[in-house]
C-alpha positions as semicolon CSV with decimal commas, in nm:
position;residue;x (nm);y (nm);z (nm)
1;M;-0,002;0,000;0,000
2;S;0,145;0,336;-0,095
3;V;0,102;0,662;0,100
4;R;0,013;0,965;-0,105
5;T;0,164;1,294;0,025
6;P;-0,005;1,621;-0,063
7;D;0,142;1,823;-0,346
8;P;0,336;2,129;-0,237
9;D;0,168;2,459;-0,274
10;P;0,269;2,600;-0,611
11;T;0,271;2,951;-0,492
12;P;0,600;3,045;-0,366
13;D;0,655;3,311;-0,090
14;P;0,303;3,416;-0,009
15;L;0,223;3,683;0,247
16;D;-0,032;3,657;0,516
17;G;-0,254;3,957;0,617
18;D;0,028;4,099;0,846
19;G;0,290;4,091;0,564
20;V;0,459;3,787;0,726
21;R;0,603;3,529;0,480
22;T;0,413;3,194;0,514
23;G;0,376;2,873;0,312
24;P;0,592;2,571;0,233
25;A;0,856;2,771;0,049
26;W;0,936;3,001;0,344
27;L;1,129;2,912;0,654
28;S;1,068;3,060;0,992
29;D;1,372;3,220;1,161
30;I;1,410;2,925;1,392
31;E;1,391;2,666;1,101
32;L;1,646;2,875;0,912
33;E;1,884;2,874;1,194
34;Q;1,860;2,496;1,234
35;I;1,898;2,434;0,864
36;R;2,205;2,676;0,846
37;R;2,381;2,459;1,108
38;R;2,325;2,137;0,912
39;L;2,317;2,205;0,535
40;P;2,470;2,435;0,271
41;L;2,203;2,669;0,122
42;L;2,175;2,771;-0,241
43;Y;2,195;3,138;-0,307
44;V;2,198;3,368;-0,605
45;E;2,404;3,693;-0,632
46;A;2,380;3,966;-0,893
47;V;2,626;4,242;-1,001
48;P;2,397;4,501;-1,128
49;V;2,549;4,693;-1,436
50;R;2,452;4,956;-1,676
51;V;2,550;4,898;-2,037
52;D;2,597;5,115;-2,343
53;G;2,445;5,066;-2,686
54;L;2,703;4,803;-2,763
55;G;2,642;4,605;-2,444
56;Q;2,969;4,711;-2,285
57;V;2,956;4,775;-1,911
58;T;2,972;5,140;-1,825
59;E;2,875;5,127;-1,452
60;V;2,865;4,876;-1,170
61;G;2,608;4,908;-0,886
62;V;2,723;4,822;-0,527
63;L;2,473;4,835;-0,242
64;L;2,521;4,987;0,095
65;R;2,356;4,780;0,367
66;A;2,334;4,748;0,746
67;N;2,435;4,400;0,859
68;A;2,292;4,200;1,152
69;V;2,517;4,370;1,413
70;G;2,444;4,728;1,265
71;E;2,758;4,780;1,074
72;I;2,730;4,951;0,738
73;T;2,887;4,745;0,457
74;R;2,904;4,731;0,091
75;T;2,751;4,427;-0,080
76;L;2,580;4,281;-0,377
77;V;2,223;4,183;-0,454
78;S;2,193;3,839;-0,309
79;G;1,952;3,599;-0,144
80;R;1,835;3,233;-0,103
81;V;1,668;3,028;-0,379
82;M;1,338;2,899;-0,241
83;Y;1,187;2,554;-0,285
84;G;1,024;2,525;-0,617
85;E;1,172;2,848;-0,744
86;T;1,382;2,865;-1,072
87;L;1,711;3,051;-1,056
88;R;1,570;3,303;-1,283
89;E;1,276;3,367;-1,064
90;A;1,509;3,389;-0,757
91;L;1,728;3,647;-0,940
92;F;1,430;3,855;-1,045
93;R;1,275;3,845;-0,684
94;H;1,614;3,955;-0,520
95;L;1,681;4,226;-0,782
96;E;1,342;4,366;-0,726
97;K;1,371;4,335;-0,346
98;D;1,704;4,511;-0,335
99;L;1,680;4,752;-0,623
100;G;1,310;4,829;-0,632
101;P;1,036;4,733;-0,894
102;M;1,135;5,004;-1,149
103;A;1,498;4,867;-1,191
104;F;1,389;4,660;-1,493
105;P;1,658;4,388;-1,502
106;L;1,742;4,223;-1,828
107;L;1,751;3,857;-1,740
108;P;1,820;3,604;-2,009
109;A;1,582;3,309;-2,063
110;S;1,837;3,077;-1,935
111;P;2,088;3,251;-1,704
112;V;2,436;3,125;-1,678
113;P;2,656;3,227;-1,377
114;F;2,995;3,379;-1,429
115;Q;3,114;3,208;-1,109
116;V;3,005;2,969;-0,841
117;A;3,112;3,093;-0,496
118;E;3,128;2,873;-0,191
119;Y;3,088;3,068;0,150
120;F;3,213;2,912;0,475
121;P;3,162;3,030;0,829
122;L;3,527;2,997;0,905
123;P;3,785;3,218;0,722
124;G;4,046;3,059;0,508
125;V;3,840;2,765;0,365
126;S;3,779;2,972;0,054
127;A;3,794;3,330;-0,054
128;F;3,432;3,387;0,067
129;T;3,303;3,394;0,416
130;D;2,959;3,407;0,584
131;E;2,975;3,361;0,954
132;R;2,610;3,241;0,961
133;Q;2,645;2,941;0,728
134;H;2,794;2,732;0,457
135;A;2,640;2,856;0,139
136;V;2,675;2,798;-0,234
137;S;2,606;3,098;-0,445
138;L;2,562;3,128;-0,821
139;A;2,675;3,473;-0,929
140;Y;2,546;3,659;-1,238
141;V;2,611;3,996;-1,414
142;V;2,267;4,149;-1,471
143;P;2,211;4,474;-1,678
144;V;1,934;4,693;-1,541
145;T;1,775;4,971;-1,739
146;G;1,540;5,143;-1,502
147;T;1,552;5,356;-1,188
148;C;1,705;5,180;-0,894
149;E;1,558;5,288;-0,553
150;P;1,681;5,034;-0,294
151;R;1,442;4,913;-0,037
152;Q;1,424;4,667;0,255
153;D;1,756;4,617;0,407
154;A;1,946;4,791;0,119
155;L;2,019;5,151;0,204
156;E;2,146;5,279;-0,134
157;I;2,311;5,181;-0,452
158;T;2,627;5,344;-0,563
159;W;2,705;5,349;-0,939
160;M;3,074;5,346;-1,023
161;T;3,292;5,284;-1,322
162;P;3,422;4,934;-1,359
163;G;3,774;5,063;-1,255
164;E;3,637;5,220;-0,943
165;A;3,430;4,903;-0,861
166;V;3,740;4,682;-0,872
167;S;3,974;4,918;-0,681
168;P;4,139;4,784;-0,371
169;T;3,939;5,041;-0,150
170;V;3,600;4,931;-0,286
171;C;3,689;4,552;-0,284
172;E;3,793;4,567;0,075
173;E;3,460;4,729;0,176
174;L;3,262;4,450;0,012
175;E;3,154;4,201;0,278
176;G;3,252;3,831;0,286
177;G;3,498;3,859;-0,002
178;R;3,263;3,982;-0,255
179;G;3,525;4,212;-0,398
180;G;3,660;3,907;-0,572
181;L;3,316;3,846;-0,728
182;V;3,316;4,196;-0,868
183;K;3,658;4,143;-1,021
184;A;3,559;3,813;-1,168
185;A;3,225;3,967;-1,299
186;M;3,420;4,236;-1,479
187;A;3,664;3,992;-1,620
188;S;3,356;3,775;-1,744
189;V;3,236;4,070;-1,950
190;G;3,572;4,164;-2,085
191;R;3,621;4,466;-1,853
192;L;3,975;4,378;-1,740
193;V;4,087;4,670;-1,534
């Protein structure tokens, strides 16, 4: 005799009446903390860029954000991939969450990451660190064409030239080793600076 389990709710990330995330694709803070101690989590990261008429990168967007302990840091668009969500959907959701609904990202039908970054809670295991967890992140360069007005935990976006974005000063300010991701992003689009 087989046991039939109910199909998962196809609607990812619903909100209840109070604006709190609910449903099978969302984890409570307690569940997330427990999972972070046991499993690597999948993330997407995006390096937002502005391009000219020939598709060459003219500007790179770097976010300013307050971290969990209240420090102001520079970072990139990033976030978890939820159960049942495609990578494209996750990228779009996090770009809209961090840059606002009028950013108008240009996502390809089949996004291909420029790098896979593995974050560890202890420094020295890889170039990337995240003291909360072991995470695997797929990193993408994403052109945006609209107006970016950061929201939620992103305080502002700073647009800079590719040369400024890969400068030692900016790279050191990017949390968790993400300066290396910006350098790799620029190399992937032929902007060796």
